[in-house]
C-alpha positions in Angstrom: 1.9 -70.2 5.1 3.2 -68.2 2.1 4.9 -65.0 2.6 3.5 -61.7 1.3 3.9 -61.5 -2.5 4.5 -65.2 -2.8 1.8 -67.2 -4.3 1.4 -70.9 -3.9 0.4 -72.5 -7.1 -2.4 -75.0 -7.1 -1.1 -78.4 -8.1 -3.7 -78.8 -10.8 -2.7 -75.5 -12.5 1.1 -76.2 -12.1 0.9 -79.5 -14.0 -2.0 -78.8 -16.4 0.1 -79.1 -19.6 1.7 -82.3 -18.3 -1.6 -83.9 -17.4 -2.9 -83.1 -20.9 0.1 -85.0 -22.3 0.2 -88.1 -20.1 -2.9 -87.9 -18.0 -3.5 -87.6 -14.3 -2.2 -91.2 -13.7 1.2 -90.2 -15.2 1.4 -87.1 -13.1 0.5 -89.1 -10.0 3.4 -91.6 -10.8 5.8 -88.6 -11.0 4.5 -87.2 -7.7 4.9 -90.6 -6.0 8.4 -91.3 -7.4 11.7 -90.9 -5.5 14.6 -90.0 -7.8 18.1 -89.9 -6.5 20.6 -87.7 -8.3 24.2 -88.3 -7.6 26.3 -85.2 -8.2 25.2 -81.6 -8.0 27.6 -80.0 -10.4 26.2 -78.2 -13.5 24.7 -81.3 -15.0 23.2 -82.6 -11.8 21.8 -79.2 -10.8 20.0 -78.6 -14.0 18.7 -82.1 -14.2 17.4 -81.7 -10.6 15.7 -78.5 -11.6 13.9 -80.2 -14.4 12.7 -83.0 -12.1 11.4 -80.4 -9.6 9.6 -78.5 -12.3 8.0 -81.7 -13.6 6.7 -82.5 -10.1 8.8 -85.5 -9.2 7.5 -85.8 -5.6 10.8 -86.8 -3.9 14.2 -85.7 -5.1 17.3 -87.0 -3.2 20.6 -85.2 -3.9 24.0 -86.7 -3.1 27.0 -84.5 -3.3 29.6 -83.8 -0.6 31.6 -81.2 -2.5 31.5 -77.7 -1.1 29.6 -75.0 -2.9 31.6 -72.0 -4.0 31.3 -68.9 -1.7 28.8 -66.4 -3.0 27.5 -68.8 -5.6 24.1 -68.6 -7.1 21.8 -70.8 -9.2 19.0 -69.3 -11.3 19.8 -65.9 -9.8 19.2 -67.2 -6.3 22.1 -66.9 -3.8 22.7 -70.3 -2.4 23.6 -70.9 1.2 27.1 -72.1 2.2 27.5 -75.8 2.6 27.7 -78.7 0.2 26.5 -78.4 -3.4 23.6 -80.8 -2.6 22.4 -78.5 0.2 22.8 -75.4 -2.0 20.8 -76.9 -4.9 18.2 -78.3 -2.6 17.5 -74.8 -1.3 16.8 -73.6 -4.8 14.6 -76.6 -5.7 12.4 -76.0 -2.7 11.9 -72.4 -3.9 11.1 -73.6 -7.5 8.5 -76.1 -6.3 7.5 -76.0 -2.6 5.1 -78.8 -3.2 7.8 -81.5 -3.5 10.2 -83.1 -1.0 13.9 -82.5 -1.5 16.6 -84.3 0.6 20.2 -83.3 0.5 23.0 -85.6 1.7 26.5 -84.1 2.1 28.3 -87.2 0.8 29.6 -88.6 -2.4 28.9 -92.2 -3.4 32.2 -93.7 -2.6 31.5 -96.8 -0.5 29.0 -99.5 0.1 27.9 -97.6 3.2 27.0 -94.6 1.1 24.6 -96.8 -0.9 22.1 -96.7 2.0 21.0 -93.3 0.8 19.8 -95.0 -2.5 17.3 -97.2 -0.6 13.7 -96.5 -1.7 14.7 -94.9 -5.0 12.5 -95.5 -8.0 15.2 -94.2 -10.3 18.9 -93.5 -9.8 20.8 -90.9 -11.9 24.5 -90.6 -11.6 25.7 -87.3 -13.1 29.3 -87.5 -11.9 32.4 -88.2 -13.9 33.5 -90.6 -11.1 33.9 -94.3 -12.1 33.6 -95.6 -8.6 30.3 -93.7 -8.0 28.9 -95.1 -11.2 29.9 -98.6 -10.3 28.3 -98.4 -6.9 25.1 -96.9 -8.4 24.8 -99.5 -11.1 25.6 -102.3 -8.7 22.9 -101.1 -6.3 20.4 -100.7 -9.1 21.0 -104.2 -10.4 20.7 -105.6 -6.9 17.4 -103.8 -6.1 16.0 -103.8 -9.6 16.0 -100.0 -9.8 16.6 -98.3 -13.2 19.9 -96.4 -13.4 20.8 -93.6 -15.8 24.5 -92.9 -16.1 25.4 -89.5 -17.5 28.7 -87.6 -17.7 29.8 -84.4 -19.4 33.1 -82.7 -20.3 33.8 -79.6 -22.4 30.3 -79.2 -23.8 29.9 -82.9 -24.6 27.4 -85.0 -22.7 26.5 -88.7 -22.8 23.6 -90.4 -21.2 23.0 -94.2 -21.0 20.2 -96.2 -19.5 22.0 -99.1 -17.8 20.7 -102.5 -18.7 20.7 -104.6 -15.5 21.2 -107.8 -17.5 24.5 -106.5 -19.0 27.9 -105.9 -17.4 29.0 -103.3 -19.8 32.0 -101.2 -18.7 30.9 -98.3 -20.9 28.2 -97.5 -18.4 30.9 -96.1 -16.0 32.1 -93.8 -18.8 35.9 -93.8 -18.0 36.5 -91.4 -20.8 35.1 -88.6 -18.7 37.3 -89.0 -15.6 39.3 -86.1 -14.6 
């Protein structure tokens, strides 16, 4: 039940512009998708925000790094905990009609890959070569599209990983550090 002063937007109104663009079927595909975002630093946080605003029905956030004390995102004070938990809190406020899961872990081992199960798309926003290798390997193994993106000093690069290629540029080693 919404709190006083808070209004729940009807889904049809929320996504009207988008349904005019790609139709109801396209919006339904977004609502039924499960996108896993690895990394909740600036790039991952803003990417997740866009996914929530578009109405991606299930957003999974992986990031075990601690959020900064007293930090905020979009003017909302975020709770203490990991960055994934902090960003999840804000995404739920931005779009209460979607499901947001936060896992306080980094993609560092094969065991961590279990969280990727069920994803329709995987996006690695870290500057971590190992994380990217594991995401790409899992995507190839399960036929899930993987986007690899990194940023440093105002420069960002995004690549859609071709599952038939074994291209080392997908892990973006130039962004490490």
